[in-house]
C-alpha positions as CSV (number, residue, x, y, z in Angstrom):
1,M,-28.6,12.8,-9.1
2,S,-29.3,9.8,-11.3
3,R,-30.6,6.7,-9.7
4,T,-30.8,3.1,-10.8
5,R,-33.4,0.8,-9.4
6,T,-32.9,-2.9,-9.9
7,R,-34.5,-6.2,-9.0
8,A,-32.6,-8.8,-7.0
9,L,-29.5,-9.9,-8.7
10,G,-29.1,-13.6,-8.0
11,A,-25.7,-13.8,-9.7
12,A,-24.4,-11.0,-7.6
13,A,-24.6,-12.9,-4.3
14,A,-23.3,-16.3,-3.2
15,V,-26.0,-17.3,-0.8
16,A,-24.8,-19.7,1.8
17,A,-27.8,-19.6,4.1
18,L,-31.5,-18.8,4.0
19,A,-32.8,-15.3,4.8
20,L,-33.1,-14.4,8.5
21,P,-36.1,-16.0,10.1
22,A,-39.2,-14.1,11.1
23,G,-39.0,-12.8,14.6
24,A,-35.2,-12.5,14.5
25,A,-33.7,-10.5,17.4
26,A,-33.4,-6.8,17.1
27,V,-30.4,-5.1,15.7
28,T,-27.6,-4.8,18.3
29,W,-25.0,-2.7,16.4
30,P,-26.8,-1.2,13.4
31,T,-24.3,1.3,12.1
32,G,-20.8,2.6,12.7
33,G,-21.7,4.8,15.7
34,Q,-24.1,2.2,17.2
35,N,-26.9,4.7,17.8
36,L,-28.3,8.1,16.8
37,D,-25.9,9.8,19.2
38,N,-23.0,8.3,17.3
39,S,-21.6,7.4,20.8
40,R,-20.1,4.0,19.9
41,F,-21.6,2.9,23.2
42,Q,-23.4,-0.5,23.7
43,P,-25.8,0.1,26.5
44,A,-27.2,-3.4,26.5
45,E,-24.0,-5.2,27.2
46,R,-24.0,-7.1,30.5
47,T,-21.7,-10.1,29.9
48,I,-18.2,-8.6,29.4
49,G,-17.0,-6.1,32.0
50,P,-13.8,-5.0,33.7
51,V,-13.9,-8.1,36.0
52,N,-13.8,-10.7,33.2
53,A,-12.4,-8.8,30.2
54,A,-9.0,-10.5,30.8
55,T,-10.6,-13.8,29.8
56,L,-11.5,-12.7,26.2
57,A,-10.4,-15.3,23.6
58,P,-11.4,-16.0,20.0
59,K,-14.6,-17.9,19.7
60,W,-14.1,-18.0,16.0
61,Q,-12.1,-16.1,13.3
62,F,-12.9,-15.6,9.7
63,A,-10.4,-14.7,6.9
64,T,-11.6,-12.9,3.8
65,G,-9.2,-14.9,1.6
66,A,-6.8,-17.7,1.6
67,D,-4.0,-15.2,2.4
68,T,-3.6,-11.5,2.6
69,T,-3.0,-11.1,-1.1
70,T,-6.4,-12.6,-1.9
71,G,-8.3,-11.4,1.1
72,G,-9.0,-7.8,1.9
73,D,-8.5,-5.6,5.0
74,V,-11.3,-5.6,7.5
75,S,-11.0,-2.0,8.7
76,A,-14.7,-1.1,9.3
77,T,-16.6,-1.7,12.5
78,P,-18.9,-4.6,11.8
79,A,-22.7,-4.2,11.9
80,V,-24.5,-6.8,13.9
81,D,-28.1,-7.9,14.2
82,G,-29.7,-10.8,16.1
83,N,-28.3,-13.5,13.8
84,T,-25.6,-12.0,11.5
85,V,-22.5,-9.8,11.4
86,Y,-21.9,-7.7,8.3
87,F,-18.8,-6.0,7.0
88,P,-16.9,-5.1,3.8
89,D,-13.3,-5.9,2.9
90,S,-10.9,-3.9,0.8
91,K,-10.7,-6.5,-2.0
92,G,-14.3,-5.6,-2.8
93,K,-16.4,-8.1,-1.0
94,L,-19.4,-7.5,1.3
95,W,-19.9,-10.3,3.8
96,A,-22.6,-11.6,6.0
97,L,-21.6,-14.2,8.6
98,N,-23.5,-16.3,11.1
99,R,-22.6,-14.3,14.3
100,S,-22.5,-17.5,16.4
101,T,-20.2,-19.6,14.2
102,G,-18.6,-17.4,11.6
103,A,-20.1,-19.4,8.8
104,V,-20.7,-17.5,5.6
105,R,-24.4,-16.6,5.0
106,W,-23.7,-14.7,1.8
107,S,-21.1,-12.5,0.1
108,T,-21.3,-10.2,-2.9
109,A,-18.8,-8.2,-4.9
110,I,-19.0,-4.4,-5.2
111,A,-17.2,-3.8,-8.5
112,P,-19.7,-5.6,-10.8
113,I,-22.4,-3.4,-9.3
114,T,-20.8,-0.1,-9.7
115,G,-18.9,-1.0,-12.9
116,F,-15.5,0.1,-11.7
117,P,-12.9,-2.7,-11.4
118,G,-11.3,-2.8,-8.0
119,D,-14.1,-0.8,-6.3
120,Y,-14.9,-1.7,-2.7
121,A,-16.6,-0.4,0.4
122,R,-14.8,0.5,3.6
123,A,-17.4,1.8,6.0
124,T,-19.8,0.0,8.4
125,P,-23.0,-1.1,6.7
126,A,-26.1,0.6,8.1
127,L,-29.0,-1.7,8.9
128,A,-32.6,-0.5,8.4
129,G,-35.2,-3.2,8.7
130,Q,-34.4,-5.7,5.9
131,T,-32.2,-3.2,4.1
132,L,-28.4,-2.9,4.3
133,I,-27.0,0.4,3.1
134,I,-23.3,1.1,2.3
135,G,-21.3,3.5,0.1
136,T,-18.4,2.7,-2.2
137,Q,-14.9,4.0,-3.0
138,S,-15.6,4.4,-6.7
139,G,-13.7,7.7,-7.0
140,K,-10.4,5.9,-6.4
141,F,-10.9,4.0,-9.7
142,E,-12.1,6.9,-11.9
143,T,-10.2,9.5,-13.9
144,P,-11.1,12.8,-15.6
145,Q,-11.7,10.7,-18.7
146,T,-14.4,8.6,-17.0
147,D,-17.8,8.8,-18.8
148,P,-19.6,11.7,-17.0
149,D,-22.8,9.8,-17.2
150,V,-21.5,7.2,-14.7
151,A,-18.7,9.0,-12.9
152,G,-19.2,9.8,-9.2
153,S,-19.8,8.2,-5.9
154,Y,-22.4,5.5,-5.1
155,V,-24.5,4.3,-2.3
156,L,-26.0,0.8,-2.5
157,G,-29.0,-0.9,-0.8
158,F,-29.0,-4.6,-0.3
159,D,-31.4,-7.2,1.1
160,K,-29.6,-8.0,4.3
161,G,-31.0,-11.6,4.3
162,T,-29.7,-12.6,0.9
163,G,-27.3,-10.0,-0.3
164,A,-29.4,-9.2,-3.3
165,L,-29.1,-5.6,-4.7
166,L,-32.2,-3.5,-4.1
167,W,-31.1,-0.1,-5.4
168,K,-28.0,1.8,-6.5
169,T,-27.8,5.6,-6.2
170,R,-25.2,7.9,-7.7
171,I,-25.0,10.3,-4.8
172,D,-22.6,12.7,-6.4
173,T,-21.2,13.2,-9.9
174,H,-17.6,14.3,-9.3
175,F,-15.2,11.6,-10.6
176,T,-13.2,11.5,-7.4
177,G,-16.1,11.1,-5.1
178,I,-16.0,8.4,-2.4
179,V,-18.2,7.4,0.5
180,T,-16.1,6.7,3.5
181,Q,-18.8,7.5,6.1
182,S,-21.2,5.0,7.5
183,A,-24.8,6.0,7.0
184,Q,-27.1,7.0,9.9
185,V,-30.8,5.9,9.6
186,N,-33.7,7.6,11.2
187,G,-37.2,6.3,10.1
188,N,-37.3,5.9,6.4
189,T,-34.3,8.2,5.7
190,A,-30.6,7.4,5.5
191,Y,-28.1,10.3,6.0
192,V,-24.6,10.0,4.6
193,G,-21.7,12.3,3.6
194,V,-19.5,12.3,0.5
195,A,-15.7,12.8,0.5
196,S,-13.3,12.5,-2.4
197,N,-9.9,11.3,-3.7
198,E,-9.3,14.7,-5.3
199,E,-7.1,15.9,-2.5
200,A,-4.6,13.2,-3.5
201,F,-5.3,13.5,-7.2
202,A,-3.9,17.0,-7.0
203,N,-0.4,15.5,-6.9
204,A,0.7,14.1,-10.3
205,I,2.5,11.2,-8.5
206,F,-0.8,9.9,-7.4
207,A,-2.8,11.1,-10.4
208,G,-0.4,9.8,-13.0
209,Q,-1.3,12.8,-15.2
210,P,-1.4,16.6,-14.9
211,Y,-4.6,17.8,-13.3
212,A,-5.8,21.3,-12.5
213,C,-7.1,21.0,-9.0
214,C,-9.6,21.4,-7.4
215,S,-13.4,21.3,-7.9
216,F,-14.9,18.7,-5.6
217,R,-17.4,20.0,-3.0
218,G,-18.2,18.0,0.1
219,V,-21.7,16.8,0.3
220,M,-24.2,15.7,3.0
221,A,-27.2,13.9,1.6
222,A,-30.5,12.2,2.7
223,L,-31.7,9.1,0.9
224,D,-35.0,7.2,1.0
225,V,-34.3,3.8,2.6
226,A,-36.7,1.9,0.4
227,T,-35.7,3.2,-3.0
228,G,-32.4,5.1,-2.6
229,A,-34.0,8.3,-4.0
230,I,-32.2,11.5,-3.0
231,K,-34.4,13.6,-0.7
232,W,-31.9,16.4,-0.3
233,K,-28.2,17.3,-0.8
234,T,-26.3,20.1,0.9
235,Y,-22.8,21.2,-0.2
236,M,-20.2,22.1,2.3
237,T,-18.4,24.8,0.1
238,P,-19.7,27.6,-2.0
239,P,-20.6,27.0,-5.7
240,D,-18.2,29.8,-6.9
241,P,-15.1,28.5,-8.8
242,G,-12.0,28.1,-6.7
243,Y,-13.8,26.8,-3.6
244,S,-13.3,23.0,-3.0
245,G,-13.0,20.5,-0.2
246,G,-15.1,20.3,2.9
247,A,-15.3,16.5,2.6
248,V,-17.7,14.7,4.9
249,W,-15.7,11.5,5.6
250,G,-15.5,10.6,9.3
251,S,-17.5,7.9,11.1
252,T,-21.3,8.3,11.3
253,P,-23.6,11.3,11.4
254,A,-25.3,12.1,14.7
255,I,-29.0,12.9,14.9
256,D,-31.0,14.8,17.5
257,T,-34.7,14.1,16.7
258,K,-35.9,16.7,19.3
259,R,-33.9,19.4,17.6
260,D,-34.7,18.0,14.1
261,A,-31.0,18.1,13.4
262,V,-28.3,16.0,11.9
263,Y,-24.7,16.8,12.8
264,V,-21.6,16.2,10.7
265,A,-18.0,17.3,10.6
266,T,-15.9,18.3,7.6
267,G,-12.3,18.4,6.3
268,N,-10.1,21.2,5.0
269,N,-10.5,23.2,1.8
270,Y,-8.5,21.8,-1.1
271,S,-8.4,25.2,-2.7
272,L,-9.7,28.7,-2.4
273,P,-10.2,31.5,-5.0
274,E,-7.0,33.5,-5.6
275,D,-8.5,36.7,-4.2
276,V,-9.6,34.8,-1.0
277,L,-6.1,33.3,-0.6
278,D,-4.6,36.7,-1.1
279,C,-6.9,38.1,1.6
280,V,-6.1,35.3,4.0
281,N,-2.3,35.5,3.5
282,A,-2.3,39.3,4.0
283,A,-4.3,39.1,7.2
284,T,-2.4,39.3,10.4
285,T,-5.0,37.9,12.9
286,D,-7.4,35.0,12.9
287,T,-10.3,37.4,13.1
288,A,-9.1,39.1,9.9
289,K,-8.6,35.7,8.2
290,R,-12.1,34.6,9.1
291,A,-13.5,37.7,7.6
292,C,-12.0,36.7,4.2
293,I,-14.0,33.5,4.0
294,P,-17.8,33.3,3.5
295,F,-20.1,31.6,6.0
296,D,-21.0,28.8,3.5
297,D,-17.4,27.6,3.2
298,H,-17.8,24.9,5.9
299,F,-14.2,23.7,6.2
300,D,-12.8,22.0,9.3
301,A,-16.3,22.5,10.8
302,I,-19.0,20.9,12.9
303,V,-22.2,21.6,11.0
304,A,-25.8,21.2,12.1
305,L,-28.3,20.6,9.3
306,D,-32.1,20.4,9.3
307,L,-33.2,16.8,9.1
308,K,-36.0,17.4,6.6
309,T,-34.4,20.0,4.3
310,G,-30.7,19.9,4.7
311,A,-30.6,23.6,5.5
312,V,-27.6,24.6,7.6
313,K,-28.7,25.6,11.1
314,W,-25.2,26.7,12.3
315,S,-21.5,25.9,11.6
316,Y,-18.6,26.0,14.0
317,K,-15.3,26.4,12.2
318,A,-12.3,25.3,14.2
319,L,-9.6,27.2,12.2
320,A,-9.5,30.6,10.5
321,S,-8.2,29.0,7.3
322,D,-7.0,25.7,6.1
323,A,-6.4,25.2,2.3
324,W,-4.2,22.2,1.6
325,N,-3.9,19.2,-0.8
326,V,-1.4,16.5,-1.4
327,D,0.4,18.6,-4.1
328,C,1.9,20.3,-1.1
329,G,3.6,17.0,-0.2
330,L,3.5,14.5,2.6
331,P,6.6,14.9,4.8
332,G,8.9,11.9,4.5
333,F,6.7,10.1,2.0
334,V,5.6,12.1,-1.1
335,P,7.3,15.3,-2.3
336,G,5.4,18.4,-3.3
337,D,4.8,18.7,-7.0
338,T,5.9,22.0,-8.5
339,N,5.0,21.0,-12.1
340,D,2.5,23.0,-14.1
341,P,-0.1,23.2,-12.9
342,S,1.0,23.6,-9.3
343,N,-2.0,22.9,-7.1
344,C,-0.7,23.6,-3.6
345,P,-2.4,26.7,-2.2
346,E,-0.1,29.6,-1.4
347,G,0.2,29.8,2.4
348,Q,-0.9,26.2,2.7
349,G,-2.8,25.1,5.8
350,P,-2.1,22.2,8.2
351,D,-4.7,19.8,6.9
352,Y,-6.6,19.6,10.2
353,D,-9.8,17.9,9.2
354,F,-12.4,16.8,11.6
355,G,-11.6,13.2,10.8
356,Q,-14.6,11.9,12.7
357,A,-18.3,12.7,12.9
358,P,-19.6,14.5,16.0
359,L,-21.1,12.6,19.0
360,L,-23.9,13.8,21.2
361,F,-23.6,14.0,25.0
362,S,-24.8,16.1,27.9
363,A,-23.0,17.6,30.8
364,T,-23.7,19.5,34.0
365,V,-22.1,22.9,33.7
366,G,-22.7,25.6,36.4
367,G,-25.4,23.4,38.0
368,K,-27.4,23.1,34.7
369,K,-27.6,20.3,32.2
370,V,-26.3,21.3,28.8
371,D,-26.7,19.4,25.6
372,L,-23.5,19.3,23.6
373,V,-22.0,17.9,20.4
374,G,-18.3,17.2,20.1
375,A,-15.7,15.8,17.7
376,G,-12.0,15.1,17.5
377,Q,-9.8,16.8,14.9
378,K,-6.5,15.8,13.2
379,S,-5.0,18.7,15.2
380,G,-5.3,16.5,18.3
381,D,-8.1,18.7,19.7
382,F,-11.4,17.5,20.9
383,T,-14.0,20.3,20.8
384,A,-17.4,20.5,22.5
385,V,-20.0,23.0,21.3
386,N,-23.6,23.9,22.2
387,R,-26.0,21.7,20.4
388,D,-28.4,24.6,19.7
389,T,-26.0,27.3,18.6
390,G,-22.6,25.9,17.8
391,A,-21.0,28.1,20.5
392,K,-17.8,26.5,21.8
393,L,-17.9,25.4,25.4
394,W,-14.5,23.8,25.7
395,K,-11.6,22.5,23.6
396,T,-8.9,20.1,24.8
397,N,-5.7,19.2,23.1
398,V,-5.2,15.5,23.7
399,G,-1.9,15.3,21.9
400,P,0.1,16.4,18.8
401,G,-1.6,16.8,15.5
402,G,-0.6,15.6,12.1
403,L,-1.7,14.7,8.6
404,T,-3.1,11.4,10.0
405,G,-3.9,12.7,13.5
406,G,-4.4,13.7,16.1
407,L,-7.8,12.3,16.5
408,Q,-9.5,10.4,13.6
409,W,-12.2,7.9,12.8
410,G,-14.3,7.9,16.0
411,S,-14.5,8.7,19.7
412,A,-17.0,7.2,22.1
413,T,-18.9,8.1,25.2
414,D,-21.0,6.3,27.8
415,G,-22.2,9.5,29.4
416,R,-19.6,9.4,32.2
417,R,-16.5,10.1,30.1
418,I,-15.5,10.7,26.5
419,Y,-13.0,8.3,25.1
420,V,-10.6,9.2,22.3
421,A,-7.6,7.7,20.4
422,E,-4.6,10.0,19.9
423,S,-2.6,8.8,16.8
424,N,0.5,10.9,17.4
425,S,1.2,10.1,13.8
426,T,4.1,12.5,13.2
427,G,6.0,11.7,16.4
428,A,8.6,9.1,17.1
429,Q,6.7,8.0,20.2
430,R,3.6,5.8,20.5
431,G,0.1,7.1,20.5
432,W,-2.4,6.6,23.3
433,W,-6.0,6.4,24.4
434,A,-7.5,8.9,26.8
435,A,-10.7,9.8,28.7
436,L,-12.1,13.3,29.0
437,R,-14.5,14.8,31.4
438,P,-17.7,15.9,29.5
439,S,-18.2,19.1,31.4
440,D,-14.9,20.7,30.7
441,G,-12.7,18.4,28.7
442,Q,-10.2,17.7,31.5
443,V,-8.1,14.6,30.7
444,L,-9.0,11.9,33.3
445,W,-6.6,9.2,32.3
446,Q,-4.2,8.3,29.5
447,T,-3.0,4.8,28.4
448,N,-0.2,4.3,26.0
449,D,-0.5,2.2,22.9
450,L,1.0,-1.2,23.8
451,G,2.3,-2.0,20.3
452,S,5.7,-3.7,20.4
453,G,7.0,-2.5,17.0
454,L,7.0,0.5,14.7
455,E,3.9,1.6,13.0
456,P,5.2,2.2,9.5
457,Y,2.3,4.2,8.2
458,F,4.6,6.2,5.9
459,G,7.7,4.3,6.9
460,V,9.0,7.0,9.3
461,F,6.6,7.3,12.2
462,G,6.2,5.6,15.5
463,Y,3.3,3.7,17.1
464,S,-0.3,4.8,16.2
465,A,-3.5,4.4,18.2
466,Q,-5.6,5.7,15.3
467,G,-8.7,3.5,14.9
468,P,-12.1,4.3,16.5
469,V,-12.7,3.4,20.1
470,S,-15.9,1.7,21.5
471,V,-17.2,1.3,25.0
472,A,-19.6,-1.1,26.7
473,N,-20.3,-2.0,30.3
474,G,-17.3,-0.2,31.7
475,V,-14.8,-1.5,29.1
476,V,-13.1,0.7,26.4
477,Y,-11.8,-1.1,23.2
478,G,-9.0,0.3,21.0
479,C,-6.4,-1.1,18.7
480,S,-3.1,-0.2,17.1
481,L,-1.6,0.2,13.6
482,S,1.7,-1.1,15.0
483,I,3.2,-4.1,13.2
484,D,1.8,-6.5,15.8
485,G,-1.7,-5.1,15.6
486,T,-2.4,-4.9,19.3
487,M,-6.1,-5.0,20.4
488,V,-6.7,-3.6,23.9
489,A,-9.6,-3.6,26.4
490,M,-9.3,-1.0,29.1
491,D,-11.2,-0.2,32.3
492,A,-13.3,2.8,31.4
493,A,-12.9,4.4,34.8
494,S,-9.1,4.2,35.1
495,G,-7.7,3.3,31.7
496,A,-6.0,0.2,33.2
497,V,-5.4,-2.5,30.6
498,K,-7.5,-5.5,31.3
499,W,-6.8,-7.5,28.2
500,S,-4.6,-7.3,25.0
501,K,-4.1,-9.4,22.0
502,L,-1.3,-9.4,19.5
503,T,-3.0,-10.2,16.2
504,G,0.1,-10.0,14.0
505,A,-1.7,-7.6,11.7
506,S,-2.1,-3.8,11.9
507,C,-5.5,-2.8,13.1
508,L,-7.5,0.3,12.4
509,G,-11.0,-1.2,12.8
510,G,-13.4,-0.5,15.6
511,A,-15.0,-3.1,17.8
512,A,-18.7,-3.9,17.8
513,I,-19.9,-5.4,21.1
514,A,-23.1,-7.4,21.1
515,D,-24.5,-9.9,23.6
516,G,-21.2,-10.9,25.2
517,T,-19.2,-11.0,21.9
518,V,-16.7,-8.5,20.6
519,Y,-16.5,-8.4,16.8
520,W,-13.2,-6.9,15.5
521,G,-11.3,-6.8,12.2
522,T,-7.6,-6.4,11.2
523,G,-5.8,-4.9,8.2
524,Y,-5.2,-1.5,6.7
525,R,-2.6,-2.1,4.0
526,T,-4.8,-0.9,1.2
527,F,-4.4,2.7,2.4
528,A,-1.2,2.3,4.3
529,P,0.9,-0.2,2.3
530,L,3.8,-0.4,4.7
531,T,1.6,-1.7,7.6
532,T,1.3,-5.4,8.4
533,A,-1.3,-7.1,6.2
534,G,-4.4,-8.5,7.8
535,N,-7.7,-9.9,6.6
536,T,-9.4,-11.4,9.6
537,L,-12.6,-10.8,11.5
538,Y,-12.5,-12.0,15.1
539,A,-15.3,-12.9,17.5
540,F,-14.1,-12.7,21.1
541,T,-16.0,-14.0,24.1
542,P,-15.1,-14.7,27.7
543,G,-13.1,-17.9,27.6
544,G,-13.7,-18.2,23.9
545,S,-16.9,-20.1,24.5
């Protein structure tokens, strides 16, 4: 829980413009999910719609380096305010550009701040007044030998006008900890989850050394916006030895201020105590398996927490059991490691994380309005539960599941429909985008990924519509990890493709829509090395003007 407070570091930022002027326009895409509902919906958009989406063209484009070896992937949804667009890249830079011209206002490097060479951020920055908040991937650059006084995962606060560092918080102390989630801000508090690299570190091929796995416990935390001080932390697995996982890594937390609740979703267990595994493996029904696992093991779950204290209000677990790590192997890519120690849990699960945070929506069911919270899972299922109790209302299988989806990174809703991206990552056929009816999950339309080439995530799979979707003014935006990196704009009512662009670089980033402009990035090679490299942020407008 250590925290370092620092004054502005002039050397840390290359300032190319003055701070934002007083009276600047309000934030227009302040975090990954756009709003407290995490709906990825821009309600204020009036310029781009189904009628003119076909005219979208680049107004400007910005490369993070001279080429894709010096410039990093842009896989986060950009954050946007009245004057500036903000985003990180995978080479370790955090950028602020003039949103009208693409000119650099400032940039700063992450690694000198955290002290881990190669460190970077990959999530959407969260904007809170003059403060920009973002977590880092420090745990990918640490080992069991890392100094325990500095090991762990970090969240950073910057002055959004200058890029000067305001504070640095070590949010968790496990050496594999990473922050993949975009923070959600409500008042003077930022809410963000912690995931880890330990699931991969369990395999000696990745770790480069024997490692007895696992001990990381997923975390949800609340931080003071002004200072970075930790207000509360809640772990997603029990403290008893043997329990691990429950990472909080997908998209952006959702907040319901009337219910005083923040909603997150979690991943699988990396490990379970031996006696619990024995119980699960001996059980013959899901009911019996669930009885083996304690309530406070919140794996593959949608979890509601108290905004002020972090106490768990309820937890919906999608599976009866799911203990898995990379020591079990990645089919067609990484073999399982049977060396001593063998870390793959006996009776391994399918690795069906909720790979995206929940979104909030309401539906009319039986003539009554019901407030719901829903999320997509790597199983390909989208599940909607009661916002007060966690009781399941419906679950729809959108498509096949797999280690990389299924559904990941972020769904969207405009209140009329829920929009999802189905990766179909383990199939030979392409993925797709779909719309679901909020009241019962019925699939209303489906549009196939338009990618014209293979998506070589692990070198063996087909097309993949894996990135988050966004929606604004009747248009849904999604993109493809295919080798040509197709970006698509679809009619929200029918799924008809109104516009597409072959970027020439695999795309996993989400679109941010603000005042008639779509901001969208390319590249995902840092995580998926066989995909087509990209390092560009685009600004699309009707006619490119």
